[in-house]
KEKE-3310 file (N, C-alpha, C; in steps of 0.2 Angstrom, whole numbers, plus 5000, padded with zeros to 4 digits):
npx = (4910:4925:4928:4929:4939:4939:4941:4953:4971:4976:4971:4978:4985:4999:5010:5013:5027:5032:5027:5036:5048:5046:5045:5058:5066:5080:5080:5080:5080:5072:5071:5083:5090:5095:5090:5092:5085:5077:5086:5092:5082:5080:5092:5091:5079:5083:5094:5087:5079:5088:5093:5101:5097:5085:5069:5060:5043:5026:5015:5009:5003:5009:5023:5022:5018:5029:5038:5034:5034:5048:5053:5047:5044:5035:5022:5027:5023:5015:5013:5001:4990:4972:4965:4974:4981:4989:4984:4970:4966:4972:4969:4972:4984:4997:4994:4987:4996:5009:5008:5009:5005:4993:4993:4981:4979:4970:4966:4967:4958:4967:4974:4984:4991:4991:5005:5006:4998:5005:5016:5010:5005:5016:5023:5029:5044:5039:5033:5019:5014:5013:5027:5032:5038:5038:5034:5022:5019:5011:5012:5007:4992:4976:4977:4983:4998:5010:5015:5032:5036:5027:5031:5044:5043:5036:5044:5056:5052:5049:5061:5068:5062:5067:5060:5058:5055:5043:5038:5023:5023:5015:5010:5021:5029:5020:5018:5031:5032:5023:5029:5040:5036:5032:5045:5054:5064:5059:5065:5075:5066:5060:5070:5072:5060:5061:5073:5070:5065:5067:5063:5055:5040:5037:5026:5023:5013:5003:5001:5013:5011:5015:5011:5011:5017:5028:5041:5051:5062:5077:5089:5102:5102:5089:5082:5086:5080:5067:5066:5066:5053:5046:5047:5040:5027:5023:5029:5040:5045:5048:5053:5053:5058:5051:5041:5048:5055:5045:5042:5055:5055:5044:5050:5059:5053:5040:5039:5040:5028:5018:5014:5005:4994:4990:4987:4975:4967:4965:4958:4946:4941:4938:4929:4918:4916:4908:4895:4879:4874:4885:4898:4915:4926:4940:4954:4968:4984:4983:4970:4952:4940:4923:4907:4889:4874:4858:4858:4861:4872:4874:4865:4871:4883:4878:4872:4883:4891:4882:4884:4897:4907:4917:4918:4922:4913:4917:4924:4918:4913:4924:4937:4950:4964:4975:4987:4979:4969:4964:4962:4950:4943:4941:4933:4922:4918:4914:4903:4894:4891:4885:4874:4867:4863:4855:4843:4826:4823:4819:4804:4804:4818:4832:4842:4837:4837:4850:4867:4876:4888)
npy = (4917:4908:4892:4877:4865:4849:4837:4830:4830:4832:4844:4855:4872:4880:4889:4907:4908:4896:4897:4907:4900:4891:4899:4904:4893:4885:4877:4863:4849:4836:4823:4821:4821:4833:4843:4854:4857:4846:4836:4840:4839:4825:4820:4825:4819:4806:4805:4809:4798:4788:4781:4775:4782:4792:4795:4806:4807:4809:4806:4797:4785:4782:4781:4770:4760:4760:4756:4743:4736:4737:4729:4717:4704:4698:4687:4686:4689:4700:4703:4710:4721:4719:4730:4740:4754:4752:4740:4742:4754:4759:4757:4744:4743:4736:4723:4724:4732:4727:4714:4707:4697:4701:4697:4698:4701:4699:4713:4721:4733:4743:4742:4732:4717:4699:4690:4677:4674:4681:4672:4661:4664:4666:4658:4642:4638:4633:4628:4628:4639:4657:4667:4672:4688:4701:4711:4723:4736:4749:4766:4781:4771:4774:4785:4779:4777:4764:4752:4750:4737:4729:4733:4729:4715:4710:4714:4708:4694:4694:4696:4685:4675:4679:4689:4705:4722:4735:4751:4760:4775:4787:4796:4796:4805:4810:4799:4799:4811:4809:4798:4804:4813:4826:4838:4829:4822:4822:4818:4809:4799:4796:4790:4779:4772:4770:4763:4750:4745:4740:4749:4765:4775:4791:4804:4821:4829:4829:4830:4838:4848:4852:4855:4845:4828:4815:4804:4790:4780:4771:4758:4761:4753:4748:4760:4764:4754:4757:4770:4767:4761:4772:4780:4773:4773:4786:4795:4803:4819:4835:4851:4849:4855:4866:4860:4851:4860:4865:4854:4852:4864:4861:4850:4857:4866:4862:4850:4849:4856:4848:4843:4852:4850:4837:4840:4848:4839:4831:4840:4842:4829:4827:4837:4832:4820:4824:4826:4821:4808:4806:4796:4794:4785:4783:4792:4797:4804:4815:4812:4809:4798:4794:4788:4790:4791:4782:4781:4793:4799:4803:4814:4823:4826:4833:4844:4849:4854:4864:4873:4877:4868:4854:4837:4819:4803:4791:4779:4779:4792:4805:4816:4827:4835:4849:4859:4870:4872:4879:4882:4890:4886:4872:4873:4880:4869:4860:4867:4867:4853:4851:4860:4853:4841:4847:4850:4844:4828:4826:4820:4806:4807:4810:4801:4789:4771:4770:4765:4766:4778)
npz = (5103:5107:5102:5112:5110:5112:5106:5101:5104:5092:5086:5088:5085:5077:5088:5089:5090:5086:5072:5068:5069:5059:5047:5047:5044:5037:5021:5010:4998:5004:4999:4992:5003:5008:5016:5028:5039:5041:5043:5054:5064:5063:5068:5081:5087:5086:5095:5107:5109:5110:5098:5083:5072:5063:5055:5046:5045:5037:5045:5060:5057:5044:5049:5058:5049:5039:5048:5052:5039:5037:5047:5044:5032:5017:5022:5035:5053:5064:5081:5092:5101:5102:5102:5098:5091:5079:5074:5074:5069:5058:5045:5041:5035:5036:5033:5021:5012:5015:5016:5028:5042:5054:5072:5083:5100:5116:5126:5142:5152:5154:5143:5142:5137:5141:5147:5145:5135:5125:5124:5120:5107:5099:5085:5080:5071:5057:5041:5041:5047:5049:5050:5065:5069:5075:5089:5093:5103:5113:5119:5126:5130:5125:5133:5145:5153:5150:5162:5169:5173:5165:5151:5152:5154:5143:5132:5135:5134:5120:5114:5119:5111:5099:5092:5085:5092:5092:5096:5096:5099:5099:5108:5117:5124:5133:5141:5146:5153:5163:5169:5174:5184:5196:5195:5190:5177:5161:5149:5153:5157:5145:5138:5146:5143:5128:5127:5128:5116:5098:5088:5087:5085:5085:5088:5082:5081:5090:5107:5108:5099:5085:5068:5059:5056:5061:5068:5064:5073:5075:5072:5060:5049:5049:5047:5035:5027:5030:5024:5010:5009:5014:5003:4993:4998:4996:5004:5002:5005:4999:5002:5016:5027:5033:5040:5048:5056:5064:5072:5078:5086:5094:5102:5108:5116:5121:5128:5143:5146:5144:5156:5161:5153:5158:5171:5168:5163:5174:5181:5174:5174:5188:5189:5181:5187:5198:5193:5192:5182:5174:5173:5176:5168:5165:5168:5163:5160:5147:5143:5145:5148:5148:5154:5149:5157:5154:5140:5134:5127:5113:5113:5122:5116:5105:5112:5118:5107:5102:5112:5110:5113:5109:5108:5107:5103:5098:5104:5116:5127:5125:5130:5127:5133:5128:5120:5115:5125:5140:5158:5159:5148:5151:5162:5155:5147:5158:5163:5153:5152:5164:5162:5152:5159:5168:5162:5158:5152:5136:5128:5117:5114:5104:5107:5110:5110:5106:5108:5123:5127)
capx = (4914:4930:4926:4933:4939:4942:4940:4959:4976:4978:4968:4982:4987:5006:5010:5017:5035:5033:5027:5042:5053:5045:5047:5065:5070:5084:5077:5083:5076:5073:5072:5090:5094:5099:5086:5096:5080:5074:5092:5093:5076:5081:5097:5088:5075:5087:5097:5083:5076:5094:5093:5106:5095:5078:5067:5054:5037:5021:5010:5011:5001:5015:5028:5021:5018:5035:5042:5032:5037:5055:5055:5044:5043:5029:5021:5028:5017:5017:5009:4998:4984:4966:4962:4980:4981:4992:4980:4963:4964:4977:4967:4975:4990:5002:4991:4985:5002:5015:5007:5011:4999:4992:4990:4979:4978:4965:4969:4963:4955:4973:4978:4989:4990:4994:5012:5005:4995:5010:5020:5006:5004:5022:5023:5035:5047:5036:5029:5012:5013:5016:5033:5032:5044:5038:5029:5020:5016:5008:5012:5002:4986:4970:4979:4986:5005:5012:5020:5038:5036:5024:5036:5050:5041:5034:5049:5060:5049:5049:5068:5069:5060:5069:5056:5060:5050:5042:5033:5019:5024:5012:5010:5026:5031:5015:5020:5038:5031:5019:5033:5045:5032:5034:5052:5058:5067:5055:5069:5077:5061:5059:5075:5070:5055:5063:5078:5067:5062:5071:5061:5050:5037:5035:5021:5024:5007:4998:5002:5018:5008:5017:5005:5011:5023:5031:5047:5053:5068:5079:5095:5103:5100:5081:5080:5088:5075:5061:5067:5063:5046:5042:5046:5035:5020:5022:5031:5046:5043:5053:5056:5050:5060:5046:5037:5053:5057:5040:5043:5061:5053:5040:5054:5063:5049:5033:5039:5038:5022:5013:5011:4999:4988:4988:4983:4969:4963:4962:4953:4940:4939:4936:4922:4914:4914:4903:4889:4874:4873:4891:4903:4922:4929:4947:4957:4976:4988:4978:4963:4947:4934:4917:4900:4884:4868:4852:4859:4861:4878:4873:4862:4875:4888:4875:4871:4890:4892:4878:4887:4904:4912:4918:4921:4920:4910:4918:4925:4916:4914:4931:4939:4957:4967:4981:4990:4974:4964:4966:4957:4944:4940:4939:4927:4916:4915:4910:4897:4890:4889:4880:4868:4863:4859:4850:4837:4822:4824:4813:4800:4807:4825:4836:4847:4833:4839:4857:4872:4879:4895)
capy = (4914:4903:4885:4873:4859:4843:4831:4827:4834:4834:4850:4861:4876:4882:4895:4912:4906:4890:4899:4910:4895:4888:4903:4905:4887:4883:4872:4859:4844:4830:4816:4820:4821:4839:4848:4854:4857:4839:4832:4842:4836:4818:4819:4827:4814:4800:4806:4809:4791:4783:4777:4777:4786:4793:4796:4811:4805:4814:4804:4792:4779:4781:4779:4763:4756:4759:4752:4736:4733:4737:4724:4711:4703:4695:4680:4687:4691:4705:4702:4716:4721:4719:4737:4744:4758:4749:4735:4743:4761:4762:4754:4737:4744:4731:4717:4726:4734:4724:4706:4705:4695:4703:4692:4702:4698:4703:4718:4723:4740:4747:4741:4727:4710:4694:4688:4670:4675:4682:4667:4656:4666:4665:4652:4638:4638:4628:4631:4629:4645:4663:4668:4678:4692:4708:4713:4730:4739:4756:4770:4778:4768:4777:4789:4775:4775:4757:4751:4748:4730:4727:4734:4724:4707:4709:4715:4702:4688:4694:4695:4678:4671:4681:4694:4712:4725:4741:4755:4765:4780:4793:4800:4793:4811:4811:4794:4801:4816:4806:4794:4808:4816:4833:4840:4824:4823:4818:4816:4803:4794:4794:4785:4773:4769:4769:4759:4743:4744:4741:4755:4769:4780:4797:4809:4828:4833:4828:4835:4843:4854:4854:4854:4839:4825:4810:4801:4783:4780:4764:4757:4764:4748:4748:4767:4763:4750:4761:4775:4764:4760:4779:4783:4769:4775:4793:4800:4807:4826:4840:4856:4847:4858:4870:4855:4849:4866:4866:4848:4854:4869:4858:4847:4862:4871:4860:4844:4850:4859:4842:4842:4856:4846:4832:4843:4850:4833:4829:4846:4840:4822:4829:4841:4827:4815:4827:4828:4816:4806:4805:4791:4795:4778:4783:4799:4796:4809:4821:4809:4808:4794:4794:4785:4794:4787:4782:4781:4800:4801:4807:4821:4827:4828:4838:4849:4853:4857:4870:4877:4878:4863:4849:4831:4813:4798:4785:4774:4781:4799:4806:4823:4827:4842:4850:4866:4875:4872:4882:4881:4893:4881:4866:4875:4880:4862:4857:4871:4865:4847:4852:4863:4847:4837:4851:4850:4838:4823:4827:4814:4804:4809:4807:4796:4783:4765:4770:4762:4770:4780)
capz = (5108:5105:5103:5116:5106:5116:5102:5101:5104:5085:5083:5090:5080:5079:5092:5085:5090:5081:5065:5066:5068:5052:5042:5047:5043:5031:5017:5005:4996:5008:4995:4991:5009:5009:5019:5034:5045:5042:5045:5061:5068:5063:5073:5088:5090:5087:5101:5112:5110:5110:5093:5079:5066:5063:5048:5047:5041:5037:5050:5064:5053:5039:5052:5060:5043:5037:5053:5051:5033:5038:5051:5042:5025:5016:5026:5042:5057:5070:5087:5093:5105:5098:5101:5097:5085:5073:5071:5073:5067:5053:5039:5039:5030:5036:5029:5014:5008:5017:5016:5035:5045:5061:5077:5088:5107:5120:5131:5148:5152:5154:5136:5143:5135:5145:5145:5143:5128:5120:5123:5116:5101:5095:5081:5079:5064:5053:5035:5041:5051:5047:5054:5071:5068:5078:5094:5093:5109:5112:5125:5130:5126:5127:5139:5150:5153:5151:5168:5168:5173:5159:5146:5153:5153:5136:5127:5136:5131:5113:5113:5120:5105:5092:5089:5086:5096:5090:5100:5094:5104:5097:5114:5122:5128:5138:5145:5149:5158:5168:5173:5178:5189:5197:5196:5187:5170:5156:5144:5155:5157:5138:5136:5150:5139:5122:5127:5128:5109:5093:5085:5091:5082:5089:5084:5084:5080:5095:5113:5106:5096:5079:5064:5055:5057:5065:5066:5065:5076:5075:5069:5053:5044:5049:5044:5027:5024:5030:5019:5004:5010:5014:4996:4990:5000:4994:5009:5001:5004:4997:5006:5022:5033:5036:5045:5053:5061:5069:5076:5083:5091:5099:5106:5113:5120:5122:5132:5150:5147:5144:5163:5161:5150:5162:5176:5166:5162:5181:5183:5170:5177:5195:5188:5178:5193:5202:5189:5191:5175:5171:5176:5173:5167:5166:5167:5163:5156:5144:5140:5150:5146:5153:5152:5150:5159:5150:5132:5132:5125:5107:5114:5126:5111:5101:5116:5119:5101:5102:5117:5108:5116:5105:5111:5103:5106:5094:5108:5123:5127:5126:5131:5127:5134:5124:5120:5114:5130:5146:5163:5157:5143:5154:5166:5151:5146:5163:5164:5147:5153:5169:5159:5149:5164:5172:5157:5158:5146:5131:5125:5110:5114:5099:5109:5112:5107:5104:5112:5128:5126)
cpx = (4919:4927:4931:4933:4943:4942:4947:4965:4979:4976:4972:4984:4995:5006:5014:5024:5036:5032:5033:5048:5052:5047:5055:5069:5074:5081:5082:5078:5077:5074:5079:5094:5097:5095:5089:5091:5078:5080:5093:5088:5078:5087:5095:5084:5078:5090:5093:5080:5082:5095:5099:5104:5088:5076:5060:5049:5031:5016:5013:5009:5007:5021:5028:5021:5025:5040:5040:5035:5045:5057:5053:5044:5036:5028:5024:5022:5020:5011:5007:4992:4978:4964:4968:4979:4983:4988:4973:4961:4969:4975:4969:4981:4995:5000:4990:4991:5008:5014:5010:5005:4998:4990:4988:4978:4974:4969:4964:4961:4961:4977:4983:4987:4994:5000:5011:5002:5000:5014:5017:5005:5010:5023:5029:5038:5045:5032:5022:5010:5016:5022:5032:5038:5044:5032:5028:5017:5014:5009:5012:4996:4980:4971:4983:4994:5006:5017:5026:5039:5033:5028:5042:5049:5040:5040:5055:5058:5050:5057:5070:5067:5062:5065:5059:5054:5049:5037:5030:5019:5021:5011:5015:5029:5026:5017:5027:5036:5027:5024:5038:5042:5035:5041:5056:5060:5063:5059:5073:5072:5059:5064:5074:5065:5058:5068:5076:5065:5068:5069:5055:5047:5035:5031:5023:5018:5001:4999:5008:5016:5011:5011:5005:5018:5025:5038:5048:5060:5070:5086:5096:5101:5092:5079:5081:5082:5068:5061:5064:5056:5043:5042:5041:5028:5019:5024:5037:5044:5049:5056:5052:5052:5056:5042:5042:5055:5051:5040:5049:5059:5049:5044:5058:5059:5042:5033:5036:5031:5016:5010:5005:4993:4986:4984:4976:4964:4960:4957:4946:4937:4935:4929:4917:4911:4909:4896:4885:4873:4879:4895:4910:4925:4936:4949:4965:4979:4983:4972:4959:4942:4929:4911:4895:4878:4862:4853:4859:4867:4878:4870:4866:4880:4885:4874:4878:4892:4889:4881:4895:4909:4912:4921:4919:4917:4911:4919:4924:4917:4921:4933:4947:4960:4973:4983:4985:4969:4967:4961:4950:4940:4937:4933:4921:4913:4911:4903:4892:4887:4884:4874:4864:4859:4854:4843:4833:4823:4817:4810:4803:4814:4828:4841:4844:4836:4846:4861:4874:4886:4899)
cpy = (4908:4896:4881:4866:4854:4837:4827:4832:4835:4840:4856:4865:4878:4888:4900:4910:4901:4892:4903:4906:4892:4892:4905:4899:4886:4877:4869:4854:4838:4823:4815:4820:4827:4845:4848:4854:4850:4835:4834:4839:4828:4816:4820:4822:4807:4800:4806:4802:4786:4779:4779:4782:4787:4795:4800:4808:4810:4812:4798:4785:4777:4778:4772:4758:4754:4755:4744:4733:4733:4731:4717:4710:4699:4688:4681:4689:4696:4703:4709:4716:4722:4726:4742:4748:4755:4744:4738:4750:4764:4758:4747:4737:4739:4725:4719:4728:4730:4716:4703:4703:4698:4697:4696:4698:4702:4707:4719:4730:4745:4746:4736:4720:4705:4691:4680:4670:4676:4676:4661:4658:4666:4658:4649:4639:4632:4631:4631:4636:4651:4664:4674:4682:4698:4708:4721:4732:4746:4760:4777:4775:4771:4782:4786:4774:4768:4757:4749:4740:4726:4727:4729:4717:4706:4709:4709:4696:4688:4693:4688:4673:4674:4686:4701:4716:4733:4745:4760:4770:4787:4798:4798:4799:4812:4805:4796:4806:4813:4801:4798:4811:4823:4834:4835:4826:4819:4815:4809:4797:4792:4789:4778:4768:4766:4764:4751:4741:4744:4747:4758:4774:4785:4802:4816:4832:4832:4833:4840:4849:4856:4852:4848:4835:4820:4808:4794:4783:4772:4764:4760:4759:4748:4754:4767:4759:4754:4767:4773:4764:4767:4781:4779:4771:4782:4798:4804:4815:4830:4845:4855:4851:4863:4866:4853:4854:4866:4860:4850:4859:4866:4854:4851:4865:4868:4853:4845:4853:4854:4841:4846:4853:4840:4835:4846:4844:4830:4834:4844:4834:4823:4832:4836:4822:4818:4829:4821:4814:4805:4801:4792:4788:4778:4790:4799:4801:4814:4818:4807:4804:4794:4791:4790:4789:4788:4784:4789:4803:4806:4814:4825:4830:4834:4844:4853:4857:4864:4875:4879:4874:4857:4843:4825:4808:4791:4779:4775:4789:4801:4814:4823:4834:4843:4857:4871:4875:4875:4880:4884:4888:4875:4868:4877:4874:4859:4861:4868:4858:4847:4855:4857:4843:4840:4851:4844:4834:4824:4820:4813:4807:4806:4801:4789:4777:4765:4768:4768:4772:4778)
cpz = (5105:5107:5107:5113:5110:5113:5102:5102:5097:5082:5085:5084:5082:5083:5087:5085:5086:5074:5063:5065:5061:5047:5041:5045:5037:5027:5012:5002:5000:5005:4993:4997:5011:5012:5026:5040:5047:5045:5053:5066:5068:5068:5080:5091:5090:5093:5107:5114:5110:5104:5088:5074:5067:5056:5049:5042:5042:5042:5054:5060:5048:5043:5055:5054:5040:5042:5052:5045:5033:5042:5048:5035:5024:5019:5033:5046:5062:5075:5090:5097:5100:5097:5100:5091:5078:5070:5069:5069:5061:5046:5037:5035:5030:5032:5022:5009:5010:5017:5023:5039:5052:5066:5083:5095:5111:5125:5136:5147:5152:5147:5137:5140:5140:5143:5142:5136:5123:5118:5119:5109:5096:5092:5081:5072:5060:5047:5036:5044:5048:5052:5059:5071:5073:5083:5094:5100:5108:5119:5124:5126:5129:5133:5145:5149:5154:5157:5166:5168:5167:5153:5146:5151:5146:5131:5128:5133:5123:5111:5114:5115:5099:5089:5090:5089:5093:5094:5096:5099:5102:5102:5119:5126:5134:5143:5149:5154:5164:5172:5177:5184:5190:5199:5193:5180:5165:5151:5146:5155:5150:5136:5140:5146:5132:5121:5126:5121:5104:5088:5088:5086:5086:5085:5087:5084:5085:5101:5112:5102:5089:5074:5060:5057:5062:5063:5068:5068:5077:5073:5062:5048:5044:5046:5037:5024:5024:5025:5012:5004:5010:5007:4992:4991:4999:4999:5008:5000:5002:5002:5013:5028:5037:5041:5050:5058:5066:5074:5081:5088:5096:5104:5111:5118:5123:5126:5139:5151:5146:5151:5164:5158:5154:5168:5174:5165:5169:5183:5180:5173:5184:5194:5186:5183:5197:5199:5189:5184:5171:5175:5173:5174:5168:5164:5168:5158:5153:5141:5145:5146:5151:5150:5153:5152:5154:5142:5130:5129:5118:5108:5118:5121:5107:5105:5117:5113:5100:5107:5115:5111:5112:5109:5106:5106:5102:5098:5115:5123:5129:5126:5131:5128:5130:5124:5119:5119:5136:5151:5162:5153:5146:5158:5161:5149:5151:5164:5159:5149:5159:5167:5155:5154:5168:5168:5158:5152:5142:5129:5118:5109:5108:5101:5111:5107:5104:5109:5117:5126:5132)
residu = (UNK:UNK:UNK:UNK:UNK:UNK:UNK:UNK:UNK:UNK:UNK:UNK:UNK:UNK:UNK:UNK:UNK:UNK:UNK:UNK:UNK:UNK:UNK:UNK:UNK:UNK:UNK:UNK:UNK:UNK:UNK:UNK:UNK:UNK:UNK:UNK:UNK:UNK:UNK:UNK:UNK:UNK:UNK:UNK:UNK:UNK:UNK:UNK:UNK:UNK:UNK:UNK:UNK:UNK:UNK:UNK:UNK:UNK:UNK:UNK:UNK:UNK:UNK:UNK:UNK:UNK:UNK:UNK:UNK:UNK:UNK:UNK:UNK:UNK:UNK:UNK:UNK:UNK:UNK:UNK:UNK:UNK:UNK:UNK:UNK:UNK:UNK:UNK:UNK:UNK:UNK:UNK:UNK:UNK:UNK:UNK:UNK:UNK:UNK:UNK:UNK:UNK:UNK:UNK:UNK:UNK:UNK:UNK:UNK:UNK:UNK:UNK:UNK:UNK:UNK:UNK:UNK:UNK:UNK:UNK:UNK:UNK:UNK:UNK:UNK:UNK:UNK:UNK:UNK:UNK:UNK:UNK:UNK:UNK:UNK:UNK:UNK:UNK:UNK:UNK:UNK:UNK:UNK:UNK:UNK:UNK:UNK:UNK:UNK:UNK:UNK:UNK:UNK:UNK:UNK:UNK:UNK:UNK:UNK:UNK:UNK:UNK:UNK:UNK:UNK:UNK:UNK:UNK:UNK:UNK:UNK:UNK:UNK:UNK:UNK:UNK:UNK:UNK:UNK:UNK:UNK:UNK:UNK:UNK:UNK:UNK:UNK:UNK:UNK:UNK:UNK:UNK:UNK:UNK:UNK:UNK:UNK:UNK:UNK:UNK:UNK:UNK:UNK:UNK:UNK:UNK:UNK:UNK:UNK:UNK:UNK:UNK:UNK:UNK:UNK:UNK:UNK:UNK:UNK:UNK:UNK:UNK:UNK:UNK:UNK:UNK:UNK:UNK:UNK:UNK:UNK:UNK:UNK:UNK:UNK:UNK:UNK:UNK:UNK:UNK:UNK:UNK:UNK:UNK:UNK:UNK:UNK:UNK:UNK:UNK:UNK:UNK:UNK:UNK:UNK:UNK:UNK:UNK:UNK:UNK:UNK:UNK:UNK:UNK:UNK:UNK:UNK:UNK:UNK:UNK:UNK:UNK:UNK:UNK:UNK:UNK:UNK:UNK:UNK:UNK:UNK:UNK:UNK:UNK:UNK:UNK:UNK:UNK:UNK:UNK:UNK:UNK:UNK:UNK:UNK:UNK:UNK:UNK:UNK:UNK:UNK:UNK:UNK:UNK:UNK:UNK:UNK:UNK:UNK:UNK:UNK:UNK:UNK:UNK:UNK:UNK:UNK:UNK:UNK:UNK:UNK:UNK:UNK:UNK:UNK:UNK:UNK:UNK:UNK:UNK:UNK:UNK:UNK:UNK:UNK:UNK:UNK:UNK:UNK:UNK:UNK:UNK:UNK:UNK:UNK:UNK:UNK:UNK:UNK:UNK:UNK:UNK:UNK:UNK:UNK:UNK:UNK)
# end
């Protein structure tokens, strides 16, 4: 039976049409700047995000790293959420490789920092302090689309104090589709989000379904600096048009269908909410978080895997819908969860003493 893989939207496989586009892509050497498929993608995503230029990257981590090093120098500081991906889950690259000091701030359950905390964290121009240079935000955050008012207030305060702004937009198309609503224009919603920022990192290998790649979008000057950093960190790819063609296909064909992933996530959340022993903590866009009663999270994950359903428990029980999951797969996952809670709790359960997911 086919596995229902709800671990992440990074597990998608290229569709047959995407594979055809990849095989038909005209190629060149992107390090020399003459891969036509890469150049076309960069022009396309720059236009969609309203920026002067864009640079194709191998991953979102690389895109964010090159952005931070293009914005900041040694001894500079970026201000970021305590649980933001750029701070917590990217290996400390800005500090280790860029000598850029992170200044993490507390976030609420929706991933938002307090405006007062941001203002208090911005350092005066004094040699005792790192130079505050950059504010990094994330949209979506754990599946939460960031409200317009929040983005407006945070970026306005940053500009008031002379800070540049960067958006980790790994799932910004999910945020745009959510903002547009039924019958709306997600590309217009995307621009409304990205216009607030000096630079934006966009991931193609999550909900959009491409196998590899992200893009950093910003001014020509910023992208020129980022290109040098990309080369330094080993991101100068050669015939990268094979990958760029997949990303272009995703932009052309997979944006509107993100609404299907969001609807499936709601279907999953509603089903989980009806199961005794599961508490749905949040269900936004294509990500569902839940808590499991009686410390049984690890046992549930093991049971699901035996039933051909995969999820994760790193930061809470998490299910992610995507291009490779349909309604039947969601219903299989729900049936497997129900089956677990229908079983009697075994004595000496493996989950005893472990943290609740």
